[in-house]
C-alpha positions as CSV (number, residue, x, y, z in Angstrom):
1,X,111.8,100.5,-38.7
2,X,111.3,101.5,-42.7
3,X,111.5,98.6,-44.7
4,X,115.0,99.5,-45.7
5,X,116.1,99.8,-42.1
6,X,114.5,96.5,-42.2
7,X,116.4,94.9,-44.6
8,X,120.2,96.2,-43.1
9,X,119.1,94.8,-39.2
10,X,118.7,91.4,-41.4
11,X,121.7,92.0,-43.2
12,X,123.7,92.7,-40.5
13,X,122.0,90.2,-38.5
14,X,123.0,87.6,-40.8
15,X,126.6,88.7,-40.9
16,X,127.3,89.0,-36.8
17,X,126.0,84.7,-37.1
18,X,128.6,84.2,-40.0
19,X,131.5,85.3,-38.1
20,X,130.0,84.1,-34.6
21,X,130.3,81.1,-36.6
22,X,133.3,81.4,-38.3
23,X,135.0,81.6,-34.9
24,X,133.2,79.6,-32.9
25,X,132.0,82.1,-30.4
26,X,128.7,81.3,-28.4
27,X,125.6,83.3,-29.5
28,X,122.3,84.2,-27.2
29,X,119.4,85.0,-29.6
30,X,117.1,86.7,-27.0
31,X,113.0,88.5,-27.6
32,X,114.5,91.7,-25.6
33,X,110.8,91.8,-24.3
34,X,110.3,94.6,-22.0
35,X,106.5,93.3,-21.1
36,X,104.7,90.2,-21.1
37,X,103.5,90.3,-24.1
38,X,106.9,91.4,-26.0
39,X,107.8,87.5,-24.7
40,X,108.5,85.2,-28.1
41,X,107.6,81.6,-28.0
42,X,111.3,79.6,-28.4
43,X,109.6,77.9,-31.8
44,X,108.9,81.6,-32.9
45,X,112.9,82.1,-32.4
46,X,114.3,79.0,-34.4
47,X,112.0,80.1,-37.2
48,X,113.5,82.9,-37.3
49,X,117.4,82.0,-36.8
50,X,115.9,79.7,-39.3
51,X,116.0,82.0,-42.4
52,X,119.1,83.8,-41.4
53,X,121.4,80.9,-40.8
54,X,121.5,76.8,-41.7
55,X,118.9,74.7,-39.1
56,X,121.4,72.7,-37.3
57,X,123.3,76.5,-36.2
58,X,120.4,77.6,-35.4
59,X,119.9,74.9,-33.2
60,X,122.9,75.6,-31.7
61,X,122.5,78.6,-30.7
62,X,118.8,77.7,-29.2
63,X,121.2,75.2,-26.5
64,X,123.3,77.6,-25.9
65,X,120.9,79.4,-23.5
66,X,120.0,76.3,-21.5
67,X,123.8,75.5,-21.2
68,X,124.5,78.4,-19.6
69,X,121.6,77.6,-17.4
70,X,122.9,74.1,-16.4
71,X,126.6,75.5,-15.8
72,X,125.2,78.6,-13.9
73,X,123.1,75.4,-11.5
74,X,126.0,73.6,-11.1
75,X,128.1,76.9,-9.5
76,X,126.0,76.8,-6.5
77,X,125.9,73.3,-5.7
78,X,127.3,73.5,-2.0
79,X,130.2,71.3,-2.9
80,X,131.4,73.9,-5.9
81,X,133.2,76.3,-4.1
82,X,134.5,78.4,-7.4
83,X,134.6,77.1,-11.5
84,X,136.8,74.5,-11.6
85,X,137.6,73.9,-7.3
86,X,134.5,71.6,-6.1
87,X,134.9,69.3,-3.3
88,X,134.7,65.8,-3.8
89,X,134.0,62.9,-1.5
90,X,134.4,58.9,-1.4
């Protein structure tokens, strides 16, 4: 992108993060890689988030992805019939 376009994209990203923090909505950040060469390390993504948001909120955003994965793995347990309904044996 050109420099002006790049600055507008960063401004919009920062605005969206402010809105998501204000309304407490979950945010997931991804590199959007189409191939193996576009994959970014989590530290690189966190560094980018630290530049456009405060460090505590960027930590929360990074943790959101692992929480989603943990929840999905929990739903695949055999004792979970559907979200909120599970079989408990004593």
